[in-house]
C-alpha positions as CSV (number, residue, x, y, z in Angstrom):
1,M,7.9,-7.7,5.3
2,I,7.4,-11.1,4.1
3,G,3.7,-12.6,3.0
4,D,2.1,-15.2,1.0
5,M,-0.6,-13.1,-0.7
6,R,-3.0,-14.5,2.3
7,T,-1.4,-12.2,5.1
8,L,2.2,-10.5,5.9
9,A,4.5,-10.2,8.8
10,L,7.2,-7.7,9.6
11,V,10.5,-8.1,10.3
12,A,13.1,-5.7,12.4
13,Q,16.5,-5.5,11.5
14,D,17.4,-7.1,14.8
15,G,15.7,-10.1,13.9
16,T,12.4,-9.8,15.4
17,I,8.8,-10.6,14.2
18,D,7.3,-7.5,15.6
19,F,3.8,-7.7,13.7
20,F,1.8,-10.4,12.4
21,C,-1.8,-11.1,11.7
22,H,-3.1,-14.4,11.8
23,P,-4.6,-16.2,9.1
24,N,-5.1,-13.0,6.7
25,I,-4.3,-10.0,6.8
26,D,-7.2,-8.1,8.3
27,S,-7.6,-10.8,11.1
28,P,-6.4,-10.2,14.6
29,T,-2.6,-10.0,15.7
30,L,-0.5,-12.6,16.6
31,F,2.6,-10.8,17.1
32,A,2.1,-7.3,17.9
33,S,4.7,-5.5,19.8
34,L,5.2,-3.1,17.2
35,L,2.4,-1.6,19.0
36,D,3.0,-2.9,22.3
37,A,6.4,-4.0,23.4
38,E,5.5,-5.6,27.0
39,K,1.7,-7.2,25.6
40,G,2.3,-7.4,21.8
41,G,3.8,-10.9,20.9
42,F,6.8,-11.3,19.6
43,F,9.1,-13.9,17.5
44,R,12.8,-13.5,17.4
45,L,15.7,-15.7,15.7
46,A,19.1,-13.7,15.9
47,V,22.9,-14.2,17.3
48,D,23.1,-14.6,20.9
49,D,23.9,-11.0,22.1
50,G,23.2,-9.8,18.3
51,A,22.9,-6.3,20.1
52,T,26.2,-5.8,20.2
53,M,26.7,-6.5,16.4
54,K,26.1,-4.8,13.0
55,H,22.7,-5.4,10.9
56,R,22.3,-5.6,7.8
57,Q,19.1,-6.3,6.0
58,I,18.6,-7.2,1.9
59,Y,16.2,-9.0,0.1
60,L,17.8,-11.8,-2.1
61,P,17.3,-9.9,-5.4
62,D,13.6,-10.0,-7.4
63,T,12.1,-11.9,-4.3
64,N,10.6,-11.5,-1.3
65,I,13.0,-13.6,0.6
66,L,14.6,-11.7,3.4
67,I,17.9,-11.9,4.5
68,T,19.4,-10.5,8.2
69,R,22.9,-10.5,9.1
70,F,24.7,-10.1,12.0
71,L,28.3,-8.9,11.8
72,G,30.8,-9.0,14.4
73,E,34.5,-9.4,15.2
74,D,33.7,-13.0,16.0
75,G,31.8,-14.3,13.3
76,I,29.2,-13.5,10.8
77,G,25.5,-14.9,11.1
78,E,22.7,-15.0,8.2
79,V,18.7,-15.6,9.3
80,E,16.7,-16.3,6.1
81,D,12.7,-15.1,6.6
82,F,10.1,-16.4,3.8
83,M,6.8,-17.7,3.7
84,P,5.8,-20.2,1.0
85,L,3.4,-19.6,-1.7
86,D,1.5,-22.8,-1.2
87,G,-1.4,-21.8,1.0
88,S,0.0,-23.4,4.1
89,G,0.3,-20.0,5.8
90,R,3.7,-21.2,7.4
91,I,6.7,-18.7,8.5
92,I,9.8,-20.3,7.7
93,R,12.8,-18.9,9.5
94,S,16.1,-20.6,8.8
95,A,19.5,-19.1,10.2
96,R,23.5,-20.3,9.4
97,A,26.8,-19.0,10.8
98,I,28.5,-17.6,7.4
99,R,31.7,-17.0,9.1
100,G,33.0,-18.5,12.5
101,R,30.8,-20.3,15.3
102,L,27.7,-18.4,16.4
103,T,24.7,-19.6,18.7
104,F,21.5,-18.1,17.6
105,N,18.6,-17.8,20.4
106,V,15.0,-18.4,19.5
107,A,11.9,-16.4,21.4
108,L,8.6,-16.9,20.7
109,R,5.8,-15.4,22.6
110,P,2.6,-15.7,21.0
111,R,0.0,-13.2,21.7
112,P,-3.3,-13.8,19.7
113,R,-6.4,-11.8,19.3
114,Y,-4.7,-8.6,19.9
115,A,-3.1,-10.0,23.1
116,L,-6.7,-10.6,24.4
117,A,-6.7,-14.5,24.2
118,H,-5.1,-17.0,26.6
119,V,-2.7,-19.1,25.4
120,Q,-1.7,-22.9,26.2
121,L,1.6,-23.9,25.2
122,R,2.2,-28.0,25.2
123,E,6.0,-29.8,23.9
124,V,5.3,-32.0,21.2
125,R,7.7,-33.8,19.4
126,G,9.8,-31.9,16.9
127,G,8.7,-28.8,19.0
128,V,5.8,-26.5,21.0
129,S,2.1,-26.8,20.6
130,I,0.1,-23.1,20.8
131,H,-3.3,-23.5,21.6
132,W,-6.3,-20.5,22.4
133,S,-9.9,-19.8,21.8
134,E,-11.8,-17.5,20.4
135,G,-15.3,-16.8,19.4
136,G,-16.2,-20.4,20.9
137,E,-14.0,-21.7,18.2
138,S,-10.2,-23.4,19.0
139,H,-7.3,-22.4,17.3
140,S,-3.7,-23.8,17.2
141,L,-0.4,-23.2,16.1
142,H,2.7,-25.5,16.1
143,V,6.4,-24.7,16.0
144,H,8.7,-26.8,14.6
145,S,12.8,-26.7,14.9
146,N,15.9,-28.9,14.5
147,I,17.0,-27.6,17.9
148,P,15.2,-28.4,21.4
149,L,12.9,-25.8,22.3
150,R,11.3,-25.4,25.7
151,I,8.8,-23.4,27.1
152,E,9.1,-20.8,30.1
153,G,5.9,-19.0,31.3
154,D,4.1,-18.1,28.4
155,M,7.3,-18.2,26.1
156,I,9.1,-20.6,24.0
157,L,12.6,-20.5,24.3
158,G,15.8,-22.2,22.3
159,E,19.4,-22.1,21.5
160,A,21.9,-23.5,19.7
161,T,25.4,-23.4,18.5
162,V,26.3,-23.7,15.1
163,G,29.0,-23.9,12.8
164,E,28.6,-22.7,8.7
165,D,27.7,-26.0,7.8
166,E,25.2,-26.9,10.1
167,P,21.7,-24.9,9.6
168,L,19.1,-24.5,11.7
169,H,15.3,-24.0,11.0
170,V,12.3,-22.8,13.4
171,V,9.0,-22.9,11.5
172,L,5.4,-21.5,12.5
173,C,2.5,-23.6,11.2
174,P,-1.0,-23.2,11.3
175,G,-3.2,-26.2,11.6
176,R,-2.6,-29.9,13.0
177,H,1.0,-30.8,14.0
178,E,3.0,-31.8,11.0
179,T,5.6,-34.3,11.2
180,H,7.7,-33.5,7.7
181,I,8.8,-30.3,8.4
182,D,12.7,-31.3,8.3
183,E,15.8,-29.7,6.4
184,D,15.0,-30.9,3.4
185,Y,11.6,-29.4,3.5
186,V,13.3,-25.9,4.2
187,R,15.3,-26.6,1.6
188,A,12.7,-27.1,-0.8
189,S,10.1,-24.7,0.0
190,F,13.2,-21.8,-0.4
191,K,13.8,-22.8,-3.6
192,E,10.0,-23.0,-4.9
193,T,9.5,-19.7,-3.2
194,R,12.5,-18.4,-5.0
195,A,11.5,-19.7,-8.2
196,F,8.0,-18.3,-7.7
197,W,9.1,-15.2,-7.1
198,H,11.8,-14.8,-10.1
199,R,9.3,-16.3,-12.9
200,W,6.6,-13.2,-11.6
201,V,9.4,-10.9,-11.7
202,A,10.8,-12.0,-15.2
203,S,7.0,-11.8,-16.8
204,G,6.9,-7.7,-16.5
205,Q,8.3,-4.8,-18.4
206,Y,10.2,-2.8,-16.6
207,P,11.7,1.1,-17.1
208,T,15.4,1.2,-18.3
209,Y,16.2,3.7,-14.9
210,W,15.6,2.7,-11.6
211,R,14.3,-1.2,-12.1
212,E,15.5,-2.1,-8.7
213,L,13.4,0.5,-7.1
214,V,10.5,-0.4,-9.7
215,V,10.3,-4.0,-8.9
216,R,10.7,-3.8,-5.1
217,S,7.7,-1.8,-5.2
218,A,6.0,-4.0,-7.8
219,L,6.9,-7.0,-5.2
220,T,5.1,-5.1,-2.4
221,L,2.2,-4.3,-3.8
222,K,1.8,-8.2,-5.3
223,L,2.4,-9.1,-1.2
224,L,-0.5,-6.8,-0.7
225,T,-2.9,-8.8,-2.9
226,S,-4.8,-11.5,-2.1
227,A,-4.2,-14.7,-4.2
228,K,-8.0,-15.8,-3.1
229,Y,-10.0,-12.8,-3.0
230,G,-8.4,-10.5,-6.0
231,S,-8.5,-7.9,-3.1
232,I,-5.5,-5.5,-2.6
233,A,-5.2,-3.8,0.8
234,A,-4.2,-0.1,1.6
235,A,-1.4,-1.1,3.8
236,A,0.2,-4.0,5.8
237,T,-0.8,-2.5,9.4
238,F,-2.7,-0.9,11.5
239,S,-2.9,1.8,13.9
240,L,0.8,3.6,13.2
241,P,0.3,7.1,14.0
242,E,0.4,9.6,11.4
243,A,1.6,12.0,14.2
244,M,3.3,11.0,16.9
245,G,1.3,10.6,20.1
246,G,-1.8,12.3,18.4
247,E,-5.2,10.4,17.2
248,R,-4.7,9.8,13.7
249,N,-4.0,6.3,13.9
250,W,-6.1,4.1,11.3
251,D,-6.6,0.9,10.0
252,Y,-5.5,0.1,6.5
253,R,-5.7,-3.8,6.0
254,F,-8.7,-3.0,3.8
255,C,-9.2,-3.1,0.5
256,W,-10.2,0.5,-0.9
257,I,-11.6,0.8,-4.4
258,R,-9.5,3.7,-4.9
259,D,-6.3,2.3,-3.9
260,A,-6.6,-1.1,-5.2
261,A,-7.9,0.9,-9.0
262,F,-4.1,3.1,-8.8
263,T,-2.5,-0.3,-8.1
264,L,-3.8,-2.0,-10.8
265,Y,-3.3,0.8,-12.8
266,S,0.6,0.3,-11.9
267,L,1.2,-3.0,-12.5
268,S,-0.6,-2.9,-15.7
269,R,2.1,0.2,-16.6
270,L,4.5,-3.2,-16.2
271,G,3.0,-5.9,-17.8
272,Y,0.6,-7.7,-15.4
273,H,-2.6,-7.9,-16.0
274,D,-3.6,-11.1,-14.4
275,E,-4.3,-8.8,-11.0
276,T,-6.8,-6.6,-12.8
277,G,-9.1,-9.5,-13.7
278,A,-8.9,-10.8,-10.1
279,F,-10.0,-7.5,-9.0
280,V,-12.5,-7.1,-11.4
281,T,-14.0,-10.4,-10.2
282,F,-13.9,-8.7,-6.8
283,L,-15.8,-6.0,-7.9
284,M,-18.3,-7.7,-9.2
285,Q,-18.9,-9.6,-6.1
286,H,-19.2,-7.5,-4.2
287,A,-19.0,-3.9,-4.6
288,I,-21.1,-3.7,-7.8
289,E,-23.7,-6.3,-6.7
290,H,-26.0,-3.6,-5.6
291,D,-27.1,0.0,-7.0
292,A,-24.5,2.5,-7.3
293,D,-26.0,4.8,-4.3
294,R,-25.0,1.6,-1.8
295,M,-21.3,1.1,-3.2
296,Q,-18.9,1.4,-0.5
297,I,-15.4,3.2,-0.5
298,M,-13.6,-0.1,1.4
299,Y,-14.4,-3.6,2.0
300,G,-12.8,-6.2,3.9
301,M,-10.6,-8.8,2.2
302,D,-12.9,-11.4,1.7
303,G,-15.4,-8.8,0.8
304,R,-17.4,-8.3,4.2
305,K,-18.8,-4.8,4.2
306,E,-19.1,-4.2,8.2
307,L,-15.7,-3.0,9.5
308,T,-16.3,-1.7,12.7
309,E,-14.0,0.5,14.4
310,T,-13.3,0.2,18.0
311,E,-10.4,0.8,20.3
312,L,-7.9,-1.1,21.9
313,D,-7.3,0.2,25.1
314,H,-5.1,-2.4,26.8
315,L,-2.5,-1.5,24.3
316,S,0.2,1.2,24.7
317,G,0.9,2.0,20.7
318,F,3.5,2.9,18.5
319,G,5.7,5.3,20.4
320,D,2.5,6.0,22.8
321,S,0.3,7.0,20.2
322,K,-3.1,6.4,21.7
323,P,-6.0,5.2,20.5
324,V,-5.1,2.2,18.9
325,R,-8.0,1.5,16.2
326,I,-8.8,-1.4,14.7
327,G,-11.5,-1.3,11.7
328,N,-12.3,1.7,10.3
329,A,-15.4,3.6,10.7
330,A,-14.7,5.3,7.4
331,Y,-16.4,2.5,5.4
332,T,-20.1,4.1,6.1
333,Q,-18.5,7.6,4.3
334,V,-19.7,8.7,1.1
335,Q,-17.3,9.5,-1.3
336,M,-17.8,10.2,-4.8
337,D,-14.3,9.7,-6.3
338,I,-14.3,5.8,-5.8
339,Y,-16.6,5.4,-9.0
340,G,-14.0,7.2,-11.1
341,E,-11.5,5.1,-9.9
342,L,-13.6,1.6,-10.6
343,M,-14.1,2.6,-13.8
344,D,-10.6,3.4,-14.5
345,A,-9.5,0.1,-13.4
346,L,-12.3,-1.4,-15.7
347,Y,-11.5,0.5,-18.4
348,I,-7.8,-1.0,-17.8
349,S,-8.8,-4.5,-17.6
350,A,-10.6,-4.0,-21.0
351,K,-8.0,-2.4,-23.0
352,A,-5.9,-5.4,-21.8
353,R,-8.4,-8.3,-21.8
354,G,-11.0,-7.3,-23.9
355,K,-14.9,-6.6,-24.3
356,P,-16.4,-7.1,-20.7
357,P,-19.5,-9.8,-20.3
358,Y,-22.5,-8.0,-21.4
359,A,-23.7,-8.8,-17.2
360,V,-21.0,-6.7,-15.9
361,W,-21.6,-4.0,-18.4
362,D,-25.3,-4.1,-17.8
363,R,-24.2,-3.1,-13.8
364,L,-21.7,-0.4,-14.9
365,E,-24.2,1.0,-17.2
366,R,-26.9,1.4,-14.5
367,L,-23.9,3.0,-12.3
368,L,-22.7,5.5,-14.8
369,D,-26.8,6.3,-15.4
370,W,-26.7,7.1,-12.2
371,L,-23.5,9.2,-11.6
372,A,-24.9,11.4,-14.5
373,E,-27.7,12.2,-12.0
374,N,-26.1,12.4,-8.9
375,W,-22.4,13.9,-9.4
376,R,-23.4,17.0,-7.5
377,Q,-23.4,15.5,-4.3
378,P,-21.2,16.8,-1.5
379,D,-19.3,13.9,0.3
380,M,-16.4,13.4,2.4
381,G,-13.5,13.6,-0.5
382,I,-10.7,11.1,-1.1
383,W,-9.2,12.1,1.9
384,E,-11.4,10.8,3.8
385,S,-12.4,13.9,5.5
386,R,-14.5,13.4,9.3
387,G,-15.4,17.2,8.9
388,E,-18.5,18.5,7.1
389,P,-19.0,17.3,3.5
390,R,-18.1,19.6,0.6
391,E,-18.0,19.4,-3.0
392,Y,-14.1,18.5,-3.5
393,L,-12.4,18.7,-6.2
394,S,-10.8,15.4,-5.8
395,S,-14.3,13.9,-6.3
396,R,-15.6,15.8,-8.8
397,L,-12.8,15.3,-11.0
398,M,-13.3,11.6,-10.5
399,C,-16.4,11.6,-11.6
400,W,-15.5,13.1,-14.9
401,V,-13.3,10.2,-15.2
402,A,-15.9,7.9,-14.4
403,L,-18.2,9.5,-17.1
404,D,-15.2,9.6,-19.8
405,R,-13.8,6.2,-19.2
406,G,-17.4,5.0,-19.3
407,L,-17.9,6.8,-22.9
408,R,-14.4,5.3,-23.9
409,L,-15.4,1.8,-23.3
410,A,-19.0,2.2,-24.8
411,A,-17.2,3.7,-28.1
412,R,-14.0,0.7,-27.9
413,E,-15.8,-2.0,-27.6
414,S,-19.5,-0.7,-29.1
415,L,-21.5,-1.4,-26.0
416,S,-24.9,0.3,-25.4
417,G,-25.7,3.2,-23.1
418,D,-27.4,6.5,-22.7
419,V,-23.8,8.2,-24.2
420,N,-25.5,11.6,-25.3
421,R,-26.3,12.3,-21.7
422,W,-23.3,10.8,-20.3
423,R,-21.0,13.2,-22.7
424,A,-23.4,16.2,-21.8
425,E,-23.0,15.5,-18.0
426,R,-18.9,14.8,-18.2
427,N,-18.9,18.3,-20.1
428,A,-20.8,19.6,-17.4
429,I,-18.1,18.6,-14.6
430,Q,-15.6,19.8,-16.9
431,K,-17.3,23.5,-16.8
432,S,-17.7,23.2,-12.9
433,L,-14.0,22.1,-12.2
434,L,-12.6,25.3,-14.9
435,T,-15.0,27.6,-13.4
436,E,-15.9,26.8,-9.6
437,F,-13.0,25.3,-8.6
438,W,-10.6,27.8,-10.0
439,N,-9.8,31.0,-7.7
440,E,-8.4,33.9,-10.3
441,E,-6.8,35.5,-6.7
442,I,-4.6,32.4,-6.0
443,G,-4.1,31.3,-9.5
444,A,-4.7,28.0,-8.6
445,F,-7.7,24.9,-8.1
446,T,-8.6,24.8,-4.7
447,Q,-9.6,22.2,-2.7
448,F,-13.3,22.2,-2.6
449,K,-15.8,24.7,-4.3
450,G,-15.7,28.1,-3.4
451,A,-11.9,27.3,-1.1
452,R,-8.9,29.5,-0.8
453,G,-7.1,26.3,0.4
454,L,-5.1,23.9,-1.6
455,D,-5.0,20.2,-1.8
456,A,-2.0,18.3,-3.2
457,V,-4.9,15.6,-4.9
458,V,-4.9,18.2,-7.6
459,L,-1.7,16.7,-8.9
460,L,-4.1,14.1,-10.4
461,M,-5.5,16.5,-13.1
462,P,-2.8,15.9,-15.5
463,L,-2.0,12.5,-15.0
464,V,-5.9,11.2,-15.3
465,R,-5.7,13.4,-18.4
466,F,-8.3,15.5,-17.5
467,I,-6.4,18.9,-18.5
468,N,-3.4,19.6,-20.6
469,P,-0.2,19.9,-18.7
470,H,1.3,22.6,-20.4
471,D,-2.3,24.5,-19.8
472,P,-1.3,27.5,-18.3
473,K,-3.9,27.4,-15.5
474,W,-2.2,23.9,-14.8
475,I,0.7,25.6,-14.5
476,S,-0.2,28.5,-12.3
477,T,-1.7,26.0,-9.9
478,L,1.4,23.5,-10.1
479,K,3.6,26.7,-9.1
480,V,1.0,27.2,-6.3
481,V,1.4,23.9,-4.9
482,R,5.2,24.2,-5.1
483,R,4.8,27.2,-3.1
484,E,2.3,26.2,-0.4
485,L,2.9,22.2,-0.3
486,V,6.0,21.2,-1.2
487,H,8.8,21.4,1.1
488,D,12.3,20.1,-0.4
489,C,11.3,17.1,-2.3
490,L,8.4,16.6,0.3
491,V,4.7,17.1,-0.2
492,Q,1.5,17.9,2.4
493,R,-1.7,16.7,1.3
494,Y,-3.2,20.1,2.6
495,K,-2.9,22.1,5.5
496,N,-5.2,21.7,8.3
497,L,-6.3,25.1,9.0
498,G,-9.5,27.4,8.8
499,E,-11.2,26.6,5.9
500,N,-9.1,23.4,5.1
501,S,-9.7,21.5,8.3
502,D,-10.5,17.8,8.4
503,G,-12.3,17.5,11.7
504,L,-9.3,16.1,13.6
505,S,-6.8,17.8,15.8
506,G,-2.6,18.3,15.0
507,Q,-0.9,18.2,11.4
508,E,0.0,15.2,9.6
509,G,3.4,14.7,7.8
510,A,4.4,15.0,4.7
511,F,2.5,12.5,2.2
512,T,4.5,10.4,0.1
513,T,2.1,9.5,-2.0
514,C,1.9,13.2,-3.1
515,S,6.0,13.7,-3.6
516,F,5.7,11.1,-6.1
517,W,2.4,12.5,-7.6
518,Y,4.4,15.8,-7.8
519,V,7.2,14.3,-9.8
520,E,5.2,12.6,-12.0
521,A,3.4,16.1,-12.6
522,L,6.6,18.3,-13.0
523,A,7.3,15.3,-15.7
524,R,4.4,15.4,-17.8
525,S,4.5,19.4,-17.6
526,G,8.2,19.1,-19.1
527,F,10.1,19.7,-15.8
528,V,12.0,16.5,-16.6
529,S,15.3,17.8,-14.9
530,E,13.5,18.9,-11.7
531,A,11.5,15.9,-11.6
532,R,14.3,13.5,-11.7
533,F,15.8,15.0,-9.2
534,M,12.9,15.4,-7.0
535,F,12.8,11.3,-7.7
536,E,16.0,11.1,-7.1
537,K,15.9,13.1,-3.6
538,L,12.8,10.9,-2.5
539,H,15.1,7.9,-2.9
540,A,17.2,8.9,0.3
541,Y,13.5,8.8,2.4
542,A,12.6,5.0,1.5
543,N,13.9,2.8,4.5
544,H,16.9,0.3,4.1
545,L,15.1,-2.1,1.9
546,G,13.2,0.2,-0.7
547,L,10.3,0.3,1.3
548,Y,7.8,3.6,2.2
549,S,5.1,4.1,4.7
550,E,2.6,6.2,4.5
551,E,4.1,9.7,5.7
552,L,7.3,11.3,6.7
553,S,7.9,13.7,9.6
554,A,9.8,17.2,8.9
555,T,13.0,14.6,10.0
556,G,12.5,12.1,7.5
557,D,11.2,9.5,9.7
558,H,8.5,7.5,8.5
559,L,5.0,7.8,9.8
560,G,1.6,6.3,9.3
561,N,0.9,2.6,8.6
562,F,3.8,0.7,6.5
563,P,4.2,-0.7,3.6
564,Q,1.6,1.9,2.0
565,A,0.0,0.7,-1.4
566,L,-0.4,4.0,-2.7
567,T,3.3,5.2,-2.1
568,H,4.7,2.6,-3.6
569,L,2.3,2.1,-6.8
570,S,3.0,6.1,-7.1
571,L,6.3,5.3,-7.4
572,I,5.9,3.2,-10.0
573,S,4.2,5.6,-12.2
574,A,6.3,8.6,-11.6
575,A,9.1,6.2,-12.7
576,V,8.1,4.5,-15.9
577,W,6.8,8.3,-17.0
578,L,10.4,9.8,-16.0
579,D,12.1,6.8,-17.8
580,R,10.2,7.4,-20.8
581,S,10.9,11.1,-20.9
582,L,14.9,10.3,-20.4
583,T,14.8,7.6,-23.0
584,G,12.5,9.3,-25.8
585,R,10.2,6.8,-25.5
586,R,7.2,9.5,-24.5
587,T,3.8,8.7,-25.8
588,D,2.4,12.2,-25.7
589,P,3.1,14.4,-29.3
590,D,3.9,17.3,-27.2
591,N,7.4,16.9,-25.8
592,V,8.5,20.5,-24.3
593,Q,11.1,20.2,-21.6
594,F,11.8,23.2,-19.5
595,Q,15.5,22.9,-17.0
596,N,13.4,24.4,-14.6
597,I,10.2,25.9,-13.4
598,E,10.4,29.5,-14.0
599,D,11.4,28.6,-17.7
600,I,7.7,28.4,-18.5
601,D,6.9,31.8,-18.2
602,D,9.1,32.4,-21.1
603,Y,7.6,29.5,-23.0
604,F,4.5,31.0,-22.6
605,S,5.0,34.6,-23.5
606,R,6.8,33.4,-26.8
607,T,3.8,30.9,-28.1
């Protein structure tokens, strides 16, 4: 993935940009051959006959500059891809021969507006211009290159044979035709972009262990943030299937309160606080401007509230998985967990930046008053079930978090509020969770009130400091989760069977976020050796660049949208906690550790 904190592009190992939304991350696609090889459109820059060569991809260390290499007997070629951070929206692609003389081919087929718009191509000085209309408005892009480009049908083509000191470039530019795109500009943009990412990484505080993995995850999260609005996208893509050939194909290019709040928690652990301030501003402008009962679970990246879900029947889908959906009907759902995630984000912001403005606290105070009255409401749960509303553990737990963080903020910053009522309702939620969601026969906390089935979201209980990670009820729950939902190091969210049905057909893959939650829960509960082993095994499931999709199949294939913020932020959290455990920098006073999960029985029999 490359990007400029406005939009993103995905680059395949053969040098093809097969997914790109323009001009913003949740705008219509310009290239989408990832979802339809014939109709979707693409932008390829590769060595001629590169299919017969070996492909290697790396990121320039501590940056989001991607290098794709083509290795063959007759030479080695290299393509550099990046987007400048100057707001231009440009994609800069530069190629060179590292060894020998090689011929590079350019092939660009623009298919705007999800491959629905009619495109006009015109040759201009220094390249080709692209024009189309959408909603009565005219749009244009320009392709600049230092090699000749030609138009053939709906394609822009070019080729050049270059030696080791003869770089070529192809630059995709939004807006008006530019005349100053030359090799000097490409070189200067590269240096400026590299310096920006180096400065950003250098300003963070990274763990001793697994630094490279954590840096890559942090850089991925940074690309999913909007520099303009402060919002944070859940993923870069839409309609990549959670089960091949199934119907679980959703649009994740929006800002979920849940995912964004968790992202801020992870970035703050690395010393990044500017993102928190920007997101809080976004929340104040869009999420908390109305009454609490009107707050949505997600918003467009610019804060828009209507995210109507529609199907693109003309696209075949990834692996013929249909329907291809844009928009997300879940934006209309009631999910009580969002208040906990919101308050946790604001609590983190206050710890870094001090007392919130009184205008902000006035809104939060009213929100907490409303929540104290309404936390018993059934809803669709943290996973956006399309079944019947229930009283989910995830929602009840995060309502506890909301009131708990509200109380902490009020006490820490001497803020007003009906703290006695908030405390009473927080305690009532605690009793509800410990009694109504505990199944004595199973020996675990269950997915919803009165249920028998499990949900991996229970792994959040010690992570949000609701329960002591050495509490017998928690250890019993951890064992049941391990037995029912964990396979090797992969964790399912839940089993879509019987009472746990989510209203959709089929089963999904292992949820990578839950796998990292499991690692952190193990570490917090004292099973540091086992947690480290699970964490190391999970690394093998990342792609060749250390990126993770939403889910993993039984054979380790990536499923769902890619790359997913929730997975990378949970990786960061697990890595930081494990690092503290291994280096003796843990913040918890209880430092009990076990070699394996069975040791806990002996520990409790002795204590």
